[in-house]
N, CA, C and O atoms as CSV, one atom per row, in Angstrom:
chain,resi,resn,atom,element,x,y,z
A,1,MET,N,N,0.835,-1.162,0.000
A,1,MET,CA,C,0.000,0.000,0.000
A,1,MET,C,C,0.891,1.239,0.000
A,1,MET,O,O,1.777,1.392,0.840
A,2,LYS,N,N,0.634,2.100,-0.946
A,2,LYS,CA,C,1.417,3.321,-1.082
A,2,LYS,C,C,0.517,4.504,-0.717
A,2,LYS,O,O,-0.600,4.631,-1.220
A,3,ILE,N,N,1.027,5.370,0.172
A,3,ILE,CA,C,0.271,6.557,0.589
A,3,ILE,C,C,0.857,7.762,-0.135
A,3,ILE,O,O,2.066,7.991,-0.103
A,4,THR,N,N,0.014,8.505,-0.767
A,4,THR,CA,C,0.448,9.694,-1.490
A,4,THR,C,C,-0.194,10.911,-0.840
A,4,THR,O,O,-1.394,10.938,-0.569
A,5,TYR,N,N,0.628,11.900,-0.603
A,5,TYR,CA,C,0.130,13.160,-0.039
A,5,TYR,C,C,0.100,14.213,-1.133
A,5,TYR,O,O,1.087,14.430,-1.836
A,6,ASN,N,N,-0.988,14.828,-1.258
A,6,ASN,CA,C,-1.126,15.899,-2.240
A,6,ASN,C,C,-1.142,17.219,-1.472
A,6,ASN,O,O,-2.146,17.575,-0.854
A,7,HIS,N,N,-0.043,17.926,-1.515
A,7,HIS,CA,C,0.051,19.202,-0.796
A,7,HIS,C,C,-0.275,20.340,-1.748
A,7,HIS,O,O,0.395,20.541,-2.761
A,8,THR,N,N,-1.276,21.047,-1.414
A,8,THR,CA,C,-1.665,22.197,-2.218
A,8,THR,C,C,-1.593,23.428,-1.332
A,8,THR,O,O,-2.183,23.477,-0.252
A,9,LYS,N,N,-0.869,24.403,-1.805
A,9,LYS,CA,C,-0.777,25.656,-1.057
A,9,LYS,C,C,-1.733,26.659,-1.676
A,9,LYS,O,O,-1.826,26.798,-2.896
A,10,TYR,N,N,-2.424,27.337,-0.815
A,10,TYR,CA,C,-3.371,28.336,-1.276
A,10,TYR,C,C,-2.827,29.714,-0.944
A,10,TYR,O,O,-2.362,29.975,0.165
A,11,LYS,N,N,-2.897,30.558,-1.909
A,11,LYS,CA,C,-2.539,31.949,-1.669
A,11,LYS,C,C,-3.808,32.754,-1.878
A,11,LYS,O,O,-4.411,32.740,-2.951
A,12,GLU,N,N,-4.185,33.441,-0.844
A,12,GLU,CA,C,-5.416,34.201,-0.902
A,12,GLU,C,C,-5.102,35.669,-0.661
A,12,GLU,O,O,-4.438,36.026,0.312
A,13,GLU,N,N,-5.580,36.495,-1.547
A,13,GLU,CA,C,-5.405,37.922,-1.368
A,13,GLU,C,C,-6.664,38.474,-0.712
A,13,GLU,O,O,-7.790,38.191,-1.123
A,14,VAL,N,N,-6.434,39.253,0.297
A,14,VAL,CA,C,-7.552,39.820,1.036
A,14,VAL,C,C,-7.365,41.329,1.072
A,14,VAL,O,O,-6.313,41.831,1.468
A,15,ASP,N,N,-8.381,42.028,0.661
A,15,ASP,CA,C,-8.352,43.477,0.779
A,15,ASP,C,C,-8.787,43.847,2.189
A,15,ASP,O,O,-9.871,43.481,2.643
A,16,VAL,N,N,-7.937,44.561,2.851
A,16,VAL,CA,C,-8.256,44.991,4.205
A,16,VAL,C,C,-8.604,46.474,4.139
A,16,VAL,O,O,-7.795,47.308,3.733
A,17,ILE,N,N,-9.789,46.765,4.537
A,17,ILE,CA,C,-10.236,48.145,4.555
A,17,ILE,C,C,-10.171,48.619,5.988
A,17,ILE,O,O,-10.839,48.081,6.872
A,18,THR,N,N,-9.369,49.615,6.198
A,18,THR,CA,C,-9.259,50.155,7.548
A,18,THR,C,C,-9.897,51.531,7.556
A,18,THR,O,O,-9.614,52.364,6.695
A,19,GLU,N,N,-10.716,51.751,8.485
A,19,GLU,CA,C,-11.377,53.033,8.647
A,19,GLU,C,C,-10.495,53.889,9.531
A,19,GLU,O,O,-10.452,53.713,10.748
A,20,LEU,N,N,-9.805,54.801,8.915
A,20,LEU,CA,C,-8.950,55.700,9.677
A,20,LEU,C,C,-9.820,56.766,10.322
A,20,LEU,O,O,-10.664,57.388,9.677
A,21,ASP,N,N,-9.595,56.951,11.585
A,21,ASP,CA,C,-10.364,57.951,12.315
A,21,ASP,C,C,-9.550,59.224,12.466
A,21,ASP,O,O,-9.834,60.052,13.332
A,22,GLU,N,N,-8.546,59.379,11.629
A,22,GLU,CA,C,-7.684,60.539,11.749
A,22,GLU,C,C,-7.872,61.478,10.567
A,22,GLU,O,O,-6.908,61.871,9.910
A,23,TYR,N,N,-9.104,61.826,10.310
A,23,TYR,CA,C,-9.417,62.694,9.195
A,23,TYR,C,C,-9.796,64.096,9.648
A,23,TYR,O,O,-10.603,64.767,9.004
A,24,HIS,N,N,-9.219,64.532,10.747
A,24,HIS,CA,C,-9.495,65.869,11.245
A,24,HIS,C,C,-8.180,66.582,11.536
A,24,HIS,O,O,-7.166,65.959,11.851
A,25,SER,N,N,-8.229,67.899,11.424
A,25,SER,CA,C,-7.067,68.723,11.744
A,25,SER,C,C,-7.466,69.772,12.768
A,25,SER,O,O,-8.556,70.341,12.710
A,26,LEU,N,N,-6.569,70.013,13.697
A,26,LEU,CA,C,-6.729,71.093,14.665
A,26,LEU,C,C,-6.032,72.314,14.075
A,26,LEU,O,O,-4.810,72.334,13.924
A,27,VAL,N,N,-6.821,73.326,13.745
A,27,VAL,CA,C,-6.304,74.519,13.081
A,27,VAL,C,C,-6.262,75.666,14.083
A,27,VAL,O,O,-7.249,75.965,14.756
A,28,VAL,N,N,-5.097,76.298,14.164
A,28,VAL,CA,C,-4.931,77.477,15.019
A,28,VAL,C,C,-4.866,78.697,14.106
A,28,VAL,O,O,-4.180,78.694,13.084
A,29,TRP,N,N,-5.596,79.739,14.501
A,29,TRP,CA,C,-5.744,80.943,13.686
A,29,TRP,C,C,-4.884,82.082,14.226
A,29,TRP,O,O,-4.672,82.207,15.432
A,30,ASN,N,N,-4.401,82.901,13.309
A,30,ASN,CA,C,-3.616,84.079,13.674
A,30,ASN,C,C,-4.538,85.184,14.190
A,30,ASN,O,O,-5.695,85.289,13.784
A,31,ASP,N,N,-4.008,85.984,15.072
A,31,ASP,CA,C,-4.726,87.173,15.531
A,31,ASP,C,C,-3.700,88.241,15.880
A,31,ASP,O,O,-2.493,88.007,15.826
A,32,GLU,N,N,-4.191,89.386,16.230
A,32,GLU,CA,C,-3.305,90.500,16.589
A,32,GLU,C,C,-3.205,90.673,18.100
A,32,GLU,O,O,-2.698,91.690,18.574
A,33,VAL,N,N,-3.683,89.693,18.859
A,33,VAL,CA,C,-3.751,89.819,20.310
A,33,VAL,C,C,-2.691,88.973,21.011
A,33,VAL,O,O,-1.978,89.466,21.885
A,34,ASN,N,N,-2.588,87.715,20.633
A,34,ASN,CA,C,-1.723,86.777,21.341
A,34,ASN,C,C,-0.283,86.852,20.841
A,34,ASN,O,O,-0.022,86.998,19.647
A,35,SER,N,N,0.639,86.748,21.790
A,35,SER,CA,C,2.062,86.818,21.450
A,35,SER,C,C,2.557,85.473,20.931
A,35,SER,O,O,1.941,84.434,21.164
A,36,PHE,N,N,3.677,85.516,20.227
A,36,PHE,CA,C,4.319,84.293,19.770
A,36,PHE,C,C,4.589,83.370,20.952
A,36,PHE,O,O,4.314,82.172,20.896
A,37,ASP,N,N,5.126,83.942,22.014
A,37,ASP,CA,C,5.487,83.131,23.182
A,37,ASP,C,C,4.277,82.420,23.773
A,37,ASP,O,O,4.381,81.264,24.183
A,38,TRP,N,N,3.130,83.095,23.823
A,38,TRP,CA,C,1.919,82.496,24.372
A,38,TRP,C,C,1.419,81.349,23.487
A,38,TRP,O,O,1.001,80.305,23.987
A,39,VAL,N,N,1.468,81.554,22.170
A,39,VAL,CA,C,1.056,80.500,21.238
A,39,VAL,C,C,2.006,79.314,21.349
A,39,VAL,O,O,1.563,78.166,21.388
A,40,ILE,N,N,3.300,79.582,21.400
A,40,ILE,CA,C,4.300,78.508,21.521
A,40,ILE,C,C,4.090,77.733,22.818
A,40,ILE,O,O,4.073,76.503,22.812
A,41,GLU,N,N,3.933,78.440,23.913
A,41,GLU,CA,C,3.702,77.794,25.213
A,41,GLU,C,C,2.437,76.929,25.170
A,41,GLU,O,O,2.419,75.820,25.703
A,42,THR,N,N,1.402,77.435,24.543
A,42,THR,CA,C,0.143,76.708,24.434
A,42,THR,C,C,0.317,75.426,23.625
A,42,THR,O,O,-0.161,74.367,24.033
A,43,LEU,N,N,0.994,75.511,22.489
A,43,LEU,CA,C,1.188,74.321,21.650
A,43,LEU,C,C,2.038,73.271,22.361
A,43,LEU,O,O,1.810,72.073,22.193
A,44,VAL,N,N,3.003,73.706,23.143
A,44,VAL,CA,C,3.826,72.758,23.906
A,44,VAL,C,C,2.981,72.079,24.976
A,44,VAL,O,O,3.002,70.855,25.109
A,45,GLU,N,N,2.240,72.872,25.735
A,45,GLU,CA,C,1.480,72.333,26.866
A,45,GLU,C,C,0.235,71.550,26.442
A,45,GLU,O,O,-0.076,70.515,27.032
A,46,ILE,N,N,-0.467,72.028,25.442
A,46,ILE,CA,C,-1.741,71.409,25.054
A,46,ILE,C,C,-1.550,70.299,24.029
A,46,ILE,O,O,-2.154,69.232,24.146
A,47,CYS,N,N,-0.716,70.544,23.031
A,47,CYS,CA,C,-0.579,69.596,21.910
A,47,CYS,C,C,0.618,68.664,22.051
A,47,CYS,O,O,0.763,67.717,21.278
A,48,GLY,N,N,1.474,68.927,23.033
A,48,GLY,CA,C,2.639,68.074,23.221
A,48,GLY,C,C,3.752,68.317,22.215
A,48,GLY,O,O,4.600,67.448,22.012
A,49,HIS,N,N,3.762,69.484,21.584
A,49,HIS,CA,C,4.818,69.812,20.631
A,49,HIS,C,C,6.127,70.087,21.367
A,49,HIS,O,O,6.126,70.483,22.533
A,50,SER,N,N,7.228,69.872,20.679
A,50,SER,CA,C,8.514,70.340,21.196
A,50,SER,C,C,8.532,71.862,21.026
A,50,SER,O,O,7.723,72.416,20.283
A,51,ALA,N,N,9.452,72.528,21.713
A,51,ALA,CA,C,9.545,73.987,21.594
A,51,ALA,C,C,9.842,74.393,20.150
A,51,ALA,O,O,9.305,75.384,19.656
A,52,GLU,N,N,10.688,73.634,19.488
A,52,GLU,CA,C,11.050,73.952,18.100
A,52,GLU,C,C,9.850,73.775,17.168
A,52,GLU,O,O,9.596,74.615,16.305
A,53,GLN,N,N,9.118,72.680,17.349
A,53,GLN,CA,C,7.945,72.416,16.520
A,53,GLN,C,C,6.890,73.498,16.737
A,53,GLN,O,O,6.282,73.982,15.782
A,54,ALA,N,N,6.676,73.871,17.993
A,54,ALA,CA,C,5.687,74.900,18.317
A,54,ALA,C,C,6.094,76.243,17.726
A,54,ALA,O,O,5.242,76.992,17.247
A,55,GLU,N,N,7.381,76.553,17.754
A,55,GLU,CA,C,7.856,77.809,17.173
A,55,GLU,C,C,7.632,77.831,15.664
A,55,GLU,O,O,7.203,78.846,15.116
A,56,GLN,N,N,7.920,76.723,14.995
A,56,GLN,CA,C,7.689,76.637,13.556
A,56,GLN,C,C,6.212,76.809,13.225
A,56,GLN,O,O,5.857,77.498,12.268
A,57,CYS,N,N,5.352,76.176,14.024
A,57,CYS,CA,C,3.906,76.327,13.821
A,57,CYS,C,C,3.497,77.792,13.988
A,57,CYS,O,O,2.714,78.308,13.190
A,58,ALA,N,N,4.014,78.457,15.007
A,58,ALA,CA,C,3.668,79.857,15.271
A,58,ALA,C,C,4.092,80.751,14.109
A,58,ALA,O,O,3.364,81.674,13.745
A,59,ILE,N,N,5.243,80.492,13.532
A,59,ILE,CA,C,5.718,81.278,12.387
A,59,ILE,C,C,4.780,81.083,11.201
A,59,ILE,O,O,4.422,82.050,10.528
A,60,ILE,N,N,4.382,79.843,10.942
A,60,ILE,CA,C,3.465,79.570,9.825
A,60,ILE,C,C,2.099,80.198,10.085
A,60,ILE,O,O,1.498,80.772,9.177
A,61,ILE,N,N,1.608,80.093,11.315
A,61,ILE,CA,C,0.320,80.708,11.672
A,61,ILE,C,C,0.372,82.206,11.402
A,61,ILE,O,O,-0.573,82.775,10.854
A,62,ASP,N,N,1.467,82.842,11.784
A,62,ASP,CA,C,1.615,84.285,11.600
A,62,ASP,C,C,1.678,84.658,10.123
A,62,ASP,O,O,1.096,85.659,9.706
A,63,SER,N,N,2.380,83.858,9.336
A,63,SER,CA,C,2.567,84.220,7.927
A,63,SER,C,C,1.385,83.807,7.038
A,63,SER,O,O,1.071,84.508,6.076
A,64,LYS,N,N,0.727,82.682,7.344
A,64,LYS,CA,C,-0.351,82.173,6.499
A,64,LYS,C,C,-1.756,82.500,7.028
A,64,LYS,O,O,-2.742,82.383,6.300
A,65,GLY,N,N,-1.835,82.908,8.288
A,65,GLY,CA,C,-3.133,83.229,8.872
A,65,GLY,C,C,-3.762,82.092,9.657
A,65,GLY,O,O,-4.620,82.316,10.511
A,66,LYS,N,N,-3.334,80.875,9.365
A,66,LYS,CA,C,-3.805,79.701,10.098
A,66,LYS,C,C,-2.875,78.544,9.773
A,66,LYS,O,O,-2.127,78.580,8.795
A,67,TYR,N,N,-2.937,77.506,10.622
A,67,TYR,CA,C,-2.112,76.331,10.366
A,67,TYR,C,C,-2.683,75.129,11.114
A,67,TYR,O,O,-3.103,75.242,12.266
A,68,ALA,N,N,-2.692,73.981,10.446
A,68,ALA,CA,C,-3.127,72.734,11.082
A,68,ALA,C,C,-1.982,72.210,11.938
A,68,ALA,O,O,-1.005,71.669,11.420
A,69,VAL,N,N,-2.108,72.374,13.234
A,69,VAL,CA,C,-1.017,72.040,14.148
A,69,VAL,C,C,-1.023,70.577,14.580
A,69,VAL,O,O,-0.028,70.081,15.107
A,70,LYS,N,N,-2.146,69.884,14.359
A,70,LYS,CA,C,-2.234,68.480,14.766
A,70,LYS,C,C,-3.344,67.794,13.975
A,70,LYS,O,O,-4.392,68.385,13.713
A,71,ASP,N,N,-3.101,66.544,13.600
A,71,ASP,CA,C,-4.106,65.727,12.938
A,71,ASP,C,C,-4.497,64.577,13.857
A,71,ASP,O,O,-3.689,64.113,14.662
A,72,GLY,N,N,-5.735,64.125,13.732
A,72,GLY,CA,C,-6.173,62.991,14.538
A,72,GLY,C,C,-7.679,62.860,14.507
A,72,GLY,O,O,-8.363,63.478,13.691
A,73,SER,N,N,-8.174,62.047,15.408
A,73,SER,CA,C,-9.620,61.853,15.496
A,73,SER,C,C,-10.259,63.073,16.147
A,73,SER,O,O,-9.611,63.820,16.880
A,74,PHE,N,N,-11.526,63.253,15.866
A,74,PHE,CA,C,-12.264,64.355,16.481
A,74,PHE,C,C,-12.206,64.244,18.001
A,74,PHE,O,O,-12.040,65.243,18.701
A,75,GLU,N,N,-12.344,63.021,18.501
A,75,GLU,CA,C,-12.344,62.797,19.947
A,75,GLU,C,C,-11.010,63.198,20.591
A,75,GLU,O,O,-10.989,63.673,21.726
A,76,LEU,N,N,-9.911,63.009,19.877
A,76,LEU,CA,C,-8.595,63.405,20.382
A,76,LEU,C,C,-8.427,64.922,20.339
A,76,LEU,O,O,-7.908,65.525,21.278
A,77,LEU,N,N,-8.869,65.526,19.245
A,77,LEU,CA,C,-8.607,66.942,19.017
A,77,LEU,C,C,-9.553,67.880,19.760
A,77,LEU,O,O,-9.170,69.004,20.084
A,78,LYS,N,N,-10.778,67.442,20.036
A,78,LYS,CA,C,-11.781,68.322,20.660
A,78,LYS,C,C,-11.314,68.899,21.997
A,78,LYS,O,O,-11.425,70.110,22.191
A,79,PRO,N,N,-10.796,68.092,22.927
A,79,PRO,CA,C,-10.334,68.681,24.190
A,79,PRO,C,C,-9.164,69.654,23.996
A,79,PRO,O,O,-9.050,70.644,24.719
A,80,MET,N,N,-8.307,69.372,23.030
A,80,MET,CA,C,-7.189,70.277,22.739
A,80,MET,C,C,-7.709,71.605,22.197
A,80,MET,O,O,-7.253,72.673,22.604
A,81,CYS,N,N,-8.665,71.527,21.277
A,81,CYS,CA,C,-9.261,72.724,20.701
A,81,CYS,C,C,-9.911,73.575,21.793
A,81,CYS,O,O,-9.736,74.792,21.832
A,82,ASP,N,N,-10.657,72.924,22.669
A,82,ASP,CA,C,-11.315,73.640,23.773
A,82,ASP,C,C,-10.288,74.315,24.683
A,82,ASP,O,O,-10.473,75.461,25.093
A,83,ALA,N,N,-9.210,73.601,24.995
A,83,ALA,CA,C,-8.180,74.157,25.880
A,83,ALA,C,C,-7.478,75.349,25.234
A,83,ALA,O,O,-7.146,76.321,25.914
A,84,ILE,N,N,-7.253,75.275,23.931
A,84,ILE,CA,C,-6.597,76.384,23.226
A,84,ILE,C,C,-7.511,77.605,23.197
A,84,ILE,O,O,-7.062,78.722,23.453
A,85,THR,N,N,-8.785,77.401,22.889
A,85,THR,CA,C,-9.703,78.540,22.834
A,85,THR,C,C,-9.936,79.136,24.224
A,85,THR,O,O,-10.178,80.337,24.347
A,86,GLU,N,N,-9.867,78.313,25.264
A,86,GLU,CA,C,-9.985,78.833,26.632
A,86,GLU,C,C,-8.820,79.755,26.981
A,86,GLU,O,O,-8.938,80.579,27.888
A,87,ARG,N,N,-7.709,79.628,26.282
A,87,ARG,CA,C,-6.551,80.502,26.482
A,87,ARG,C,C,-6.632,81.758,25.613
A,87,ARG,O,O,-5.705,82.567,25.592
A,88,GLY,N,N,-7.746,81.913,24.900
A,88,GLY,CA,C,-7.949,83.112,24.095
A,88,GLY,C,C,-7.354,83.048,22.701
A,88,GLY,O,O,-7.232,84.072,22.028
A,89,ILE,N,N,-6.985,81.861,22.264
A,89,ILE,CA,C,-6.402,81.678,20.935
A,89,ILE,C,C,-7.465,81.009,20.056
A,89,ILE,O,O,-8.111,80.047,20.471
A,90,GLY,N,N,-7.633,81.525,18.856
A,90,GLY,CA,C,-8.615,80.962,17.932
A,90,GLY,C,C,-8.189,79.596,17.418
A,90,GLY,O,O,-7.070,79.429,16.934
A,91,ALA,N,N,-9.073,78.630,17.523
A,91,ALA,CA,C,-8.796,77.294,17.032
A,91,ALA,C,C,-10.087,76.626,16.601
A,91,ALA,O,O,-11.146,76.847,17.188
A,92,THR,N,N,-9.984,75.800,15.560
A,92,THR,CA,C,-11.120,75.059,15.061
A,92,THR,C,C,-10.672,73.648,14.680
A,92,THR,O,O,-9.481,73.374,14.533
A,93,ILE,N,N,-11.645,72.773,14.525
A,93,ILE,CA,C,-11.357,71.429,14.031
A,93,ILE,C,C,-11.991,71.339,12.638
A,93,ILE,O,O,-13.177,71.611,12.454
A,94,GLU,N,N,-11.175,70.955,11.682
A,94,GLU,CA,C,-11.652,70.851,10.312
A,94,GLU,C,C,-11.512,69.412,9.832
A,94,GLU,O,O,-10.527,68.735,10.128
A,95,GLU,N,N,-12.518,68.958,9.084
A,95,GLU,CA,C,-12.450,67.632,8.506
A,95,GLU,C,C,-11.574,67.689,7.270
A,95,GLU,O,O,-11.736,68.562,6.417
A,96,MET,N,N,-10.642,66.747,7.181
A,96,MET,CA,C,-9.740,66.694,6.037
A,96,MET,C,C,-10.428,65.947,4.904
A,96,MET,O,O,-11.276,65.087,5.142
A,97,ALA,N,N,-10.062,66.277,3.681
A,97,ALA,CA,C,-10.585,65.555,2.519
A,97,ALA,C,C,-10.046,64.132,2.520
A,97,ALA,O,O,-8.874,63.906,2.820
A,98,ARG,N,N,-10.896,63.182,2.186
A,98,ARG,CA,C,-10.462,61.777,2.183
A,98,ARG,C,C,-10.024,61.359,0.817
A,98,ARG,O,O,-9.625,60.211,0.621
């Protein structure tokens, strides 16, 4: 009696659809009231930016009028947005194009 094994390998391609919940941006707006130092301090304390990153953001905010300082889910960004606006700095959450 002879036993024969038939080994067949299957390769299956699977499309994985991941729903990214990071389609929002926290936008900080320029104004004529808040100082660079206050904006930088706020971005460090609220958004967790390094001092250098916060300074770069402040320069862009000043020159462009606004800048998306952080991307993420609405749930992540909402408390940050609230904390920034409580400090008297204009901020909004905008949905990014998908």
